[in-house]
mmCIF file as Biopython writes it, N, C-alpha, C and O atoms, coordinates in Angstrom:
data_model
#
loop_
_atom_site.group_PDB
_atom_site.id
_atom_site.type_symbol
_atom_site.label_atom_id
_atom_site.label_alt_id
_atom_site.label_comp_id
_atom_site.label_asym_id
_atom_site.label_entity_id
_atom_site.label_seq_id
_atom_site.pdbx_PDB_ins_code
_atom_site.Cartn_x
_atom_site.Cartn_y
_atom_site.Cartn_z
_atom_site.occupancy
_atom_site.B_iso_or_equiv
_atom_site.auth_seq_id
_atom_site.auth_asym_id
_atom_site.pdbx_PDB_model_num
ATOM 1   N N  . MET A ? 1  ? 46.575 82.353  14.554 1.0 0.0 1  A 1 
ATOM 2   C CA . MET A ? 1  ? 47.579 83.124  13.852 1.0 0.0 1  A 1 
ATOM 3   C C  . MET A ? 1  ? 48.953 82.544  14.136 1.0 0.0 1  A 1 
ATOM 4   O O  . MET A ? 1  ? 49.276 82.203  15.273 1.0 0.0 1  A 1 
ATOM 5   N N  . GLN A ? 2  ? 49.769 82.435  13.068 1.0 0.0 2  A 1 
ATOM 6   C CA . GLN A ? 2  ? 51.123 81.943  13.249 1.0 0.0 2  A 1 
ATOM 7   C C  . GLN A ? 2  ? 52.057 83.072  13.711 1.0 0.0 2  A 1 
ATOM 8   O O  . GLN A ? 2  ? 51.825 84.244  13.414 1.0 0.0 2  A 1 
ATOM 9   N N  . PRO A ? 3  ? 53.132 82.692  14.452 1.0 0.0 3  A 1 
ATOM 10  C CA . PRO A ? 3  ? 54.055 83.701  14.903 1.0 0.0 3  A 1 
ATOM 11  C C  . PRO A ? 3  ? 54.859 84.142  13.698 1.0 0.0 3  A 1 
ATOM 12  O O  . PRO A ? 3  ? 55.027 83.340  12.779 1.0 0.0 3  A 1 
ATOM 13  N N  . PRO A ? 4  ? 55.381 85.390  13.639 1.0 0.0 4  A 1 
ATOM 14  C CA . PRO A ? 4  ? 56.138 85.887  12.483 1.0 0.0 4  A 1 
ATOM 15  C C  . PRO A ? 4  ? 57.425 85.072  12.353 1.0 0.0 4  A 1 
ATOM 16  O O  . PRO A ? 4  ? 57.966 84.546  13.326 1.0 0.0 4  A 1 
ATOM 17  N N  . ARG A ? 5  ? 57.884 84.995  11.110 1.0 0.0 5  A 1 
ATOM 18  C CA . ARG A ? 5  ? 59.146 84.300  10.814 1.0 0.0 5  A 1 
ATOM 19  C C  . ARG A ? 5  ? 60.187 85.348  10.407 1.0 0.0 5  A 1 
ATOM 20  O O  . ARG A ? 5  ? 59.953 86.172  9.522  1.0 0.0 5  A 1 
ATOM 21  N N  . PHE A ? 6  ? 61.334 85.293  11.075 1.0 0.0 6  A 1 
ATOM 22  C CA . PHE A ? 6  ? 62.359 86.290  10.825 1.0 0.0 6  A 1 
ATOM 23  C C  . PHE A ? 6  ? 63.685 85.675  10.320 1.0 0.0 6  A 1 
ATOM 24  O O  . PHE A ? 6  ? 64.755 86.273  10.435 1.0 0.0 6  A 1 
ATOM 25  N N  . GLY A ? 7  ? 63.567 84.477  9.767  1.0 0.0 7  A 1 
ATOM 26  C CA . GLY A ? 7  ? 64.766 83.811  9.187  1.0 0.0 7  A 1 
ATOM 27  C C  . GLY A ? 7  ? 65.779 83.459  10.285 1.0 0.0 7  A 1 
ATOM 28  O O  . GLY A ? 7  ? 65.420 82.948  11.346 1.0 0.0 7  A 1 
ATOM 29  N N  . LEU A ? 8  ? 67.029 83.741  10.003 1.0 0.0 8  A 1 
ATOM 30  C CA . LEU A ? 8  ? 68.113 83.345  10.893 1.0 0.0 8  A 1 
ATOM 31  C C  . LEU A ? 8  ? 67.980 84.013  12.270 1.0 0.0 8  A 1 
ATOM 32  O O  . LEU A ? 8  ? 68.437 83.471  13.277 1.0 0.0 8  A 1 
ATOM 33  N N  . CYS A ? 9  ? 67.353 85.190  12.301 1.0 0.0 9  A 1 
ATOM 34  C CA . CYS A ? 9  ? 67.159 85.920  13.607 1.0 0.0 9  A 1 
ATOM 35  C C  . CYS A ? 9  ? 66.374 85.110  14.610 1.0 0.0 9  A 1 
ATOM 36  O O  . CYS A ? 9  ? 66.540 85.289  15.817 1.0 0.0 9  A 1 
ATOM 37  N N  . ASP A ? 10 ? 65.524 84.225  14.136 1.0 0.0 10 A 1 
ATOM 38  C CA . ASP A ? 10 ? 64.689 83.413  15.029 1.0 0.0 10 A 1 
ATOM 39  C C  . ASP A ? 10 ? 65.539 82.547  15.951 1.0 0.0 10 A 1 
ATOM 40  O O  . ASP A ? 10 ? 65.075 82.146  17.019 1.0 0.0 10 A 1 
ATOM 41  N N  . ARG A ? 11 ? 66.799 82.247  15.549 1.0 0.0 11 A 1 
ATOM 42  C CA . ARG A ? 11 ? 67.661 81.399  16.364 1.0 0.0 11 A 1 
ATOM 43  C C  . ARG A ? 11 ? 68.863 82.172  16.937 1.0 0.0 11 A 1 
ATOM 44  O O  . ARG A ? 11 ? 69.807 81.580  17.459 1.0 0.0 11 A 1 
ATOM 45  N N  . CYS A ? 12 ? 68.801 83.493  16.827 1.0 0.0 12 A 1 
ATOM 46  C CA . CYS A ? 12 ? 69.946 84.329  17.211 1.0 0.0 12 A 1 
ATOM 47  C C  . CYS A ? 12 ? 69.846 84.882  18.634 1.0 0.0 12 A 1 
ATOM 48  O O  . CYS A ? 12 ? 68.781 85.328  19.062 1.0 0.0 12 A 1 
ATOM 49  N N  . ALA A ? 13 ? 70.954 84.848  19.354 1.0 0.0 13 A 1 
ATOM 50  C CA . ALA A ? 13 ? 70.966 85.419  20.719 1.0 0.0 13 A 1 
ATOM 51  C C  . ALA A ? 13 ? 70.857 86.941  20.672 1.0 0.0 13 A 1 
ATOM 52  O O  . ALA A ? 13 ? 70.532 87.552  21.690 1.0 0.0 13 A 1 
ATOM 53  N N  . ASN A ? 14 ? 71.110 87.556  19.560 1.0 0.0 14 A 1 
ATOM 54  C CA . ASN A ? 14 ? 71.066 89.036  19.500 1.0 0.0 14 A 1 
ATOM 55  C C  . ASN A ? 14 ? 69.683 89.570  19.166 1.0 0.0 14 A 1 
ATOM 56  O O  . ASN A ? 14 ? 69.489 90.783  19.089 1.0 0.0 14 A 1 
ATOM 57  N N  . GLN A ? 15 ? 68.729 88.685  18.969 1.0 0.0 15 A 1 
ATOM 58  C CA . GLN A ? 15 ? 67.364 89.143  18.637 1.0 0.0 15 A 1 
ATOM 59  C C  . GLN A ? 15 ? 66.512 89.406  19.866 1.0 0.0 15 A 1 
ATOM 60  O O  . GLN A ? 15 ? 66.579 88.685  20.861 1.0 0.0 15 A 1 
ATOM 61  N N  . ARG A ? 16 ? 65.687 90.489  19.769 1.0 0.0 16 A 1 
ATOM 62  C CA . ARG A ? 16 ? 64.639 90.752  20.795 1.0 0.0 16 A 1 
ATOM 63  C C  . ARG A ? 16 ? 63.398 91.016  19.976 1.0 0.0 16 A 1 
ATOM 64  O O  . ARG A ? 16 ? 63.441 91.781  19.012 1.0 0.0 16 A 1 
ATOM 65  N N  . LEU A ? 17 ? 62.317 90.407  20.336 1.0 0.0 17 A 1 
ATOM 66  C CA . LEU A ? 17 ? 61.045 90.684  19.657 1.0 0.0 17 A 1 
ATOM 67  C C  . LEU A ? 17 ? 60.368 91.837  20.327 1.0 0.0 17 A 1 
ATOM 68  O O  . LEU A ? 17 ? 60.270 91.909  21.552 1.0 0.0 17 A 1 
ATOM 69  N N  . VAL A ? 18 ? 59.887 92.766  19.475 1.0 0.0 18 A 1 
ATOM 70  C CA . VAL A ? 18 ? 59.224 93.985  19.953 1.0 0.0 18 A 1 
ATOM 71  C C  . VAL A ? 18 ? 57.814 93.954  19.428 1.0 0.0 18 A 1 
ATOM 72  O O  . VAL A ? 18 ? 57.608 93.859  18.219 1.0 0.0 18 A 1 
ATOM 73  N N  . THR A ? 19 ? 56.840 94.031  20.305 1.0 0.0 19 A 1 
ATOM 74  C CA . THR A ? 19 ? 55.439 94.036  19.917 1.0 0.0 19 A 1 
ATOM 75  C C  . THR A ? 19 ? 54.804 95.384  20.195 1.0 0.0 19 A 1 
ATOM 76  O O  . THR A ? 19 ? 54.856 95.889  21.316 1.0 0.0 19 A 1 
ATOM 77  N N  . THR A ? 20 ? 54.214 95.951  19.184 1.0 0.0 20 A 1 
ATOM 78  C CA . THR A ? 20 ? 53.576 97.275  19.323 1.0 0.0 20 A 1 
ATOM 79  C C  . THR A ? 20 ? 52.250 97.147  20.006 1.0 0.0 20 A 1 
ATOM 80  O O  . THR A ? 20 ? 51.735 96.044  20.190 1.0 0.0 20 A 1 
ATOM 81  N N  . GLY A ? 21 ? 51.694 98.271  20.383 1.0 0.0 21 A 1 
ATOM 82  C CA . GLY A ? 21 ? 50.378 98.332  21.021 1.0 0.0 21 A 1 
ATOM 83  C C  . GLY A ? 21 ? 49.289 97.847  20.092 1.0 0.0 21 A 1 
ATOM 84  O O  . GLY A ? 21 ? 48.228 97.416  20.545 1.0 0.0 21 A 1 
ATOM 85  N N  . ARG A ? 22 ? 49.540 97.913  18.804 1.0 0.0 22 A 1 
ATOM 86  C CA . ARG A ? 22 ? 48.542 97.447  17.760 1.0 0.0 22 A 1 
ATOM 87  C C  . ARG A ? 22 ? 48.720 95.960  17.455 1.0 0.0 22 A 1 
ATOM 88  O O  . ARG A ? 22 ? 47.950 95.399  16.676 1.0 0.0 22 A 1 
ATOM 89  N N  . GLY A ? 23 ? 49.729 95.308  18.058 1.0 0.0 23 A 1 
ATOM 90  C CA . GLY A ? 23 ? 49.867 93.874  17.821 1.0 0.0 23 A 1 
ATOM 91  C C  . GLY A ? 23 ? 50.896 93.464  16.769 1.0 0.0 23 A 1 
ATOM 92  O O  . GLY A ? 23 ? 51.101 92.271  16.545 1.0 0.0 23 A 1 
ATOM 93  N N  . SER A ? 24 ? 51.552 94.441  16.113 1.0 0.0 24 A 1 
ATOM 94  C CA . SER A ? 24 ? 52.607 94.107  15.150 1.0 0.0 24 A 1 
ATOM 95  C C  . SER A ? 24 ? 53.841 93.673  15.898 1.0 0.0 24 A 1 
ATOM 96  O O  . SER A ? 24 ? 54.138 94.221  16.959 1.0 0.0 24 A 1 
ATOM 97  N N  . THR A ? 25 ? 54.587 92.680  15.367 1.0 0.0 25 A 1 
ATOM 98  C CA . THR A ? 25 ? 55.813 92.245  15.966 1.0 0.0 25 A 1 
ATOM 99  C C  . THR A ? 25 ? 56.986 92.454  15.052 1.0 0.0 25 A 1 
ATOM 100 O O  . THR A ? 25 ? 56.942 92.097  13.875 1.0 0.0 25 A 1 
ATOM 101 N N  . PHE A ? 26 ? 58.058 93.044  15.600 1.0 0.0 26 A 1 
ATOM 102 C CA . PHE A ? 26 ? 59.284 93.317  14.882 1.0 0.0 26 A 1 
ATOM 103 C C  . PHE A ? 26 ? 60.448 92.642  15.528 1.0 0.0 26 A 1 
ATOM 104 O O  . PHE A ? 26 ? 60.438 92.379  16.730 1.0 0.0 26 A 1 
ATOM 105 N N  . SER A ? 27 ? 61.479 92.352  14.723 1.0 0.0 27 A 1 
ATOM 106 C CA . SER A ? 27 ? 62.697 91.704  15.213 1.0 0.0 27 A 1 
ATOM 107 C C  . SER A ? 27 ? 63.774 92.782  15.354 1.0 0.0 27 A 1 
ATOM 108 O O  . SER A ? 27 ? 64.224 93.341  14.353 1.0 0.0 27 A 1 
ATOM 109 N N  . MET A ? 28 ? 64.189 93.077  16.587 1.0 0.0 28 A 1 
ATOM 110 C CA . MET A ? 28 ? 65.218 94.064  16.842 1.0 0.0 28 A 1 
ATOM 111 C C  . MET A ? 28 ? 66.546 93.372  17.053 1.0 0.0 28 A 1 
ATOM 112 O O  . MET A ? 28 ? 66.614 92.365  17.759 1.0 0.0 28 A 1 
ATOM 113 N N  . CYS A ? 29 ? 67.592 93.888  16.462 1.0 0.0 29 A 1 
ATOM 114 C CA . CYS A ? 29 ? 68.925 93.330  16.631 1.0 0.0 29 A 1 
ATOM 115 C C  . CYS A ? 29 ? 69.662 94.085  17.683 1.0 0.0 29 A 1 
ATOM 116 O O  . CYS A ? 29 ? 69.823 95.299  17.561 1.0 0.0 29 A 1 
ATOM 117 N N  . LEU A ? 30 ? 70.123 93.423  18.719 1.0 0.0 30 A 1 
ATOM 118 C CA . LEU A ? 30 ? 70.817 94.063  19.823 1.0 0.0 30 A 1 
ATOM 119 C C  . LEU A ? 30 ? 72.216 94.521  19.512 1.0 0.0 30 A 1 
ATOM 120 O O  . LEU A ? 30 ? 72.828 95.242  20.299 1.0 0.0 30 A 1 
ATOM 121 N N  . CYS A ? 31 ? 72.745 94.096  18.336 1.0 0.0 31 A 1 
ATOM 122 C CA . CYS A ? 31 ? 74.075 94.557  17.914 1.0 0.0 31 A 1 
ATOM 123 C C  . CYS A ? 31 ? 74.061 96.054  17.671 1.0 0.0 31 A 1 
ATOM 124 O O  . CYS A ? 31 ? 75.104 96.706  17.731 1.0 0.0 31 A 1 
ATOM 125 N N  . HIS A ? 32 ? 72.868 96.610  17.392 1.0 0.0 32 A 1 
ATOM 126 C CA . HIS A ? 32 ? 72.760 98.025  17.154 1.0 0.0 32 A 1 
ATOM 127 C C  . HIS A ? 32 ? 73.148 98.864  18.397 1.0 0.0 32 A 1 
ATOM 128 O O  . HIS A ? 32 ? 73.543 100.023 18.270 1.0 0.0 32 A 1 
ATOM 129 N N  . LYS A ? 33 ? 73.034 98.283  19.547 1.0 0.0 33 A 1 
ATOM 130 C CA . LYS A ? 33 ? 73.379 99.021  20.780 1.0 0.0 33 A 1 
ATOM 131 C C  . LYS A ? 33 ? 74.880 99.278  20.900 1.0 0.0 33 A 1 
ATOM 132 O O  . LYS A ? 33 ? 75.281 100.287 21.479 1.0 0.0 33 A 1 
ATOM 133 N N  . THR A ? 34 ? 75.698 98.411  20.378 1.0 0.0 34 A 1 
ATOM 134 C CA . THR A ? 34 ? 77.155 98.617  20.423 1.0 0.0 34 A 1 
ATOM 135 C C  . THR A ? 34 ? 77.695 99.153  19.147 1.0 0.0 34 A 1 
ATOM 136 O O  . THR A ? 34 ? 78.822 99.649  19.126 1.0 0.0 34 A 1 
ATOM 137 N N  . ASP A ? 35 ? 76.931 99.081  18.045 1.0 0.0 35 A 1 
ATOM 138 C CA . ASP A ? 35 ? 77.389 99.590  16.738 1.0 0.0 35 A 1 
ATOM 139 C C  . ASP A ? 35 ? 76.207 100.279 16.091 1.0 0.0 35 A 1 
ATOM 140 O O  . ASP A ? 35 ? 75.380 99.627  15.454 1.0 0.0 35 A 1 
ATOM 141 N N  . PRO A ? 36 ? 76.113 101.651 16.255 1.0 0.0 36 A 1 
ATOM 142 C CA . PRO A ? 36 ? 75.005 102.397 15.732 1.0 0.0 36 A 1 
ATOM 143 C C  . PRO A ? 36 ? 74.821 102.286 14.223 1.0 0.0 36 A 1 
ATOM 144 O O  . PRO A ? 36 ? 73.741 102.592 13.717 1.0 0.0 36 A 1 
ATOM 145 N N  . ASP A ? 37 ? 75.843 101.859 13.495 1.0 0.0 37 A 1 
ATOM 146 C CA . ASP A ? 37 ? 75.728 101.707 12.044 1.0 0.0 37 A 1 
ATOM 147 C C  . ASP A ? 37 ? 75.075 100.424 11.691 1.0 0.0 37 A 1 
ATOM 148 O O  . ASP A ? 37 ? 74.669 100.246 10.543 1.0 0.0 37 A 1 
ATOM 149 N N  . TRP A ? 38 ? 74.947 99.497  12.634 1.0 0.0 38 A 1 
ATOM 150 C CA . TRP A ? 38 ? 74.293 98.218  12.349 1.0 0.0 38 A 1 
ATOM 151 C C  . TRP A ? 38 ? 72.786 98.456  12.366 1.0 0.0 38 A 1 
ATOM 152 O O  . TRP A ? 38 ? 72.313 99.231  13.197 1.0 0.0 38 A 1 
ATOM 153 N N  . PRO A ? 39 ? 72.016 97.824  11.487 1.0 0.0 39 A 1 
ATOM 154 C CA . PRO A ? 39 ? 70.566 98.073  11.457 1.0 0.0 39 A 1 
ATOM 155 C C  . PRO A ? 39 ? 69.863 97.571  12.730 1.0 0.0 39 A 1 
ATOM 156 O O  . PRO A ? 39 ? 70.038 96.438  13.179 1.0 0.0 39 A 1 
ATOM 157 N N  . LYS A ? 40 ? 69.072 98.475  13.267 1.0 0.0 40 A 1 
ATOM 158 C CA . LYS A ? 40 ? 68.319 98.121  14.493 1.0 0.0 40 A 1 
ATOM 159 C C  . LYS A ? 40 ? 67.199 97.096  14.156 1.0 0.0 40 A 1 
ATOM 160 O O  . LYS A ? 40 ? 66.951 96.145  14.898 1.0 0.0 40 A 1 
ATOM 161 N N  . TYR A ? 41 ? 66.556 97.336  13.030 1.0 0.0 41 A 1 
ATOM 162 C CA . TYR A ? 41 ? 65.479 96.434  12.561 1.0 0.0 41 A 1 
ATOM 163 C C  . TYR A ? 41 ? 65.869 95.996  11.148 1.0 0.0 41 A 1 
ATOM 164 O O  . TYR A ? 41 ? 65.505 96.670  10.185 1.0 0.0 41 A 1 
ATOM 165 N N  . PRO A ? 42 ? 66.602 94.884  10.997 1.0 0.0 42 A 1 
ATOM 166 C CA . PRO A ? 42 ? 67.068 94.447  9.694  1.0 0.0 42 A 1 
ATOM 167 C C  . PRO A ? 42 ? 65.930 93.963  8.778  1.0 0.0 42 A 1 
ATOM 168 O O  . PRO A ? 42 ? 64.870 93.537  9.237  1.0 0.0 42 A 1 
ATOM 169 N N  . ARG A ? 43 ? 66.194 94.045  7.466  1.0 0.0 43 A 1 
ATOM 170 C CA . ARG A ? 43 ? 65.207 93.560  6.489  1.0 0.0 43 A 1 
ATOM 171 C C  . ARG A ? 43 ? 65.026 92.051  6.691  1.0 0.0 43 A 1 
ATOM 172 O O  . ARG A ? 43 ? 65.985 91.319  6.936  1.0 0.0 43 A 1 
ATOM 173 N N  . MET A ? 44 ? 63.798 91.622  6.583  1.0 0.0 44 A 1 
ATOM 174 C CA . MET A ? 44 ? 63.443 90.208  6.783  1.0 0.0 44 A 1 
ATOM 175 C C  . MET A ? 44 ? 63.076 89.556  5.474  1.0 0.0 44 A 1 
ATOM 176 O O  . MET A ? 44 ? 62.577 90.240  4.580  1.0 0.0 44 A 1 
ATOM 177 N N  . PRO A ? 45 ? 63.295 88.283  5.319  1.0 0.0 45 A 1 
ATOM 178 C CA . PRO A ? 45 ? 63.957 87.383  6.299  1.0 0.0 45 A 1 
ATOM 179 C C  . PRO A ? 45 ? 65.474 87.474  6.152  1.0 0.0 45 A 1 
ATOM 180 O O  . PRO A ? 45 ? 65.987 87.617  5.042  1.0 0.0 45 A 1 
ATOM 181 N N  . VAL A ? 46 ? 66.193 87.392  7.281  1.0 0.0 46 A 1 
ATOM 182 C CA . VAL A ? 46 ? 67.643 87.380  7.255  1.0 0.0 46 A 1 
ATOM 183 C C  . VAL A ? 46 ? 68.088 85.962  6.937  1.0 0.0 46 A 1 
ATOM 184 O O  . VAL A ? 46 ? 67.713 85.024  7.641  1.0 0.0 46 A 1 
ATOM 185 N N  . LEU A ? 47 ? 68.879 85.791  5.891  1.0 0.0 47 A 1 
ATOM 186 C CA . LEU A ? 47 ? 69.368 84.505  5.511  1.0 0.0 47 A 1 
ATOM 187 C C  . LEU A ? 47 ? 70.791 84.210  5.926  1.0 0.0 47 A 1 
ATOM 188 O O  . LEU A ? 47 ? 71.156 83.049  6.115  1.0 0.0 47 A 1 
ATOM 189 N N  . GLN A ? 48 ? 71.608 85.254  6.072  1.0 0.0 48 A 1 
ATOM 190 C CA . GLN A ? 48 ? 72.969 85.139  6.574  1.0 0.0 48 A 1 
ATOM 191 C C  . GLN A ? 48 ? 73.332 86.400  7.274  1.0 0.0 48 A 1 
ATOM 192 O O  . GLN A ? 48 ? 72.858 87.483  6.928  1.0 0.0 48 A 1 
ATOM 193 N N  . CYS A ? 49 ? 74.206 86.257  8.299  1.0 0.0 49 A 1 
ATOM 194 C CA . CYS A ? 49 ? 74.600 87.426  9.080  1.0 0.0 49 A 1 
ATOM 195 C C  . CYS A ? 49 ? 75.963 87.147  9.761  1.0 0.0 49 A 1 
ATOM 196 O O  . CYS A ? 49 ? 76.135 86.113  10.407 1.0 0.0 49 A 1 
ATOM 197 N N  . PRO A ? 50 ? 76.921 88.075  9.611  1.0 0.0 50 A 1 
ATOM 198 C CA . PRO A ? 50 ? 78.219 87.852  10.238 1.0 0.0 50 A 1 
ATOM 199 C C  . PRO A ? 50 ? 78.202 87.966  11.781 1.0 0.0 50 A 1 
ATOM 200 O O  . PRO A ? 50 ? 79.177 87.594  12.434 1.0 0.0 50 A 1 
ATOM 201 N N  . ARG A ? 51 ? 77.134 88.464  12.344 1.0 0.0 51 A 1 
ATOM 202 C CA . ARG A ? 51 ? 77.049 88.614  13.763 1.0 0.0 51 A 1 
ATOM 203 C C  . ARG A ? 51 ? 76.104 87.617  14.431 1.0 0.0 51 A 1 
ATOM 204 O O  . ARG A ? 51 ? 75.742 87.756  15.600 1.0 0.0 51 A 1 
ATOM 205 N N  . PHE A ? 52 ? 75.713 86.596  13.641 1.0 0.0 52 A 1 
ATOM 206 C CA . PHE A ? 52 ? 74.847 85.584  14.198 1.0 0.0 52 A 1 
ATOM 207 C C  . PHE A ? 52 ? 75.519 84.809  15.352 1.0 0.0 52 A 1 
ATOM 208 O O  . PHE A ? 52 ? 76.662 84.366  15.239 1.0 0.0 52 A 1 
ATOM 209 N N  . ARG A ? 53 ? 74.787 84.662  16.443 1.0 0.0 53 A 1 
ATOM 210 C CA . ARG A ? 53 ? 75.189 83.819  17.587 1.0 0.0 53 A 1 
ATOM 211 C C  . ARG A ? 53 ? 74.032 82.913  17.925 1.0 0.0 53 A 1 
ATOM 212 O O  . ARG A ? 53 ? 72.931 83.395  18.188 1.0 0.0 53 A 1 
ATOM 213 N N  . GLU A ? 54 ? 74.245 81.657  17.926 1.0 0.0 54 A 1 
ATOM 214 C CA . GLU A ? 54 ? 73.193 80.680  18.252 1.0 0.0 54 A 1 
ATOM 215 C C  . GLU A ? 54 ? 72.635 80.930  19.667 1.0 0.0 54 A 1 
ATOM 216 O O  . GLU A ? 54 ? 73.400 80.973  20.631 1.0 0.0 54 A 1 
ATOM 217 N N  . ALA A ? 55 ? 71.328 81.092  19.791 1.0 0.0 55 A 1 
ATOM 218 C CA . ALA A ? 55 ? 70.709 81.356  21.070 1.0 0.0 55 A 1 
ATOM 219 C C  . ALA A ? 55 ? 70.674 80.069  21.878 1.0 0.0 55 A 1 
ATOM 220 O O  . ALA A ? 55 ? 70.479 78.982  21.335 1.0 0.0 55 A 1 
ATOM 221 N N  . GLU A ? 56 ? 70.863 80.209  23.156 1.0 0.0 56 A 1 
ATOM 222 C CA . GLU A ? 56 ? 70.749 79.030  24.053 1.0 0.0 56 A 1 
ATOM 223 C C  . GLU A ? 56 ? 69.292 78.862  24.442 1.0 0.0 56 A 1 
ATOM 224 O O  . GLU A ? 56 ? 68.611 79.845  24.734 1.0 0.0 56 A 1 
ATOM 225 N N  . ASP A ? 57 ? 68.823 77.673  24.449 1.0 0.0 57 A 1 
ATOM 226 C CA . ASP A ? 57 ? 67.432 77.444  24.802 1.0 0.0 57 A 1 
ATOM 227 C C  . ASP A ? 57 ? 67.235 77.338  26.337 1.0 0.0 57 A 1 
ATOM 228 O O  . ASP A ? 57 ? 66.113 77.145  26.804 1.0 0.0 57 A 1 
#
C-alpha cells in the first residue's frame, strides 16, 4: 500500500500525520493551534498555502 499524498503538506513543517485506530491517515495542520480559524484538517491535495514552511529533513 502506498502512503497517502497530501500535496504541499507533505513537505511542510506545520504538518502532523494522524492515524486512526482503523488505519486511516489524515494530515493535520499545526497552524490551527495558534489560529482557530485556520482549518485543522485542510482539503487535500493542498497546492498552495500562505503558511507553508519547508520541513527540515
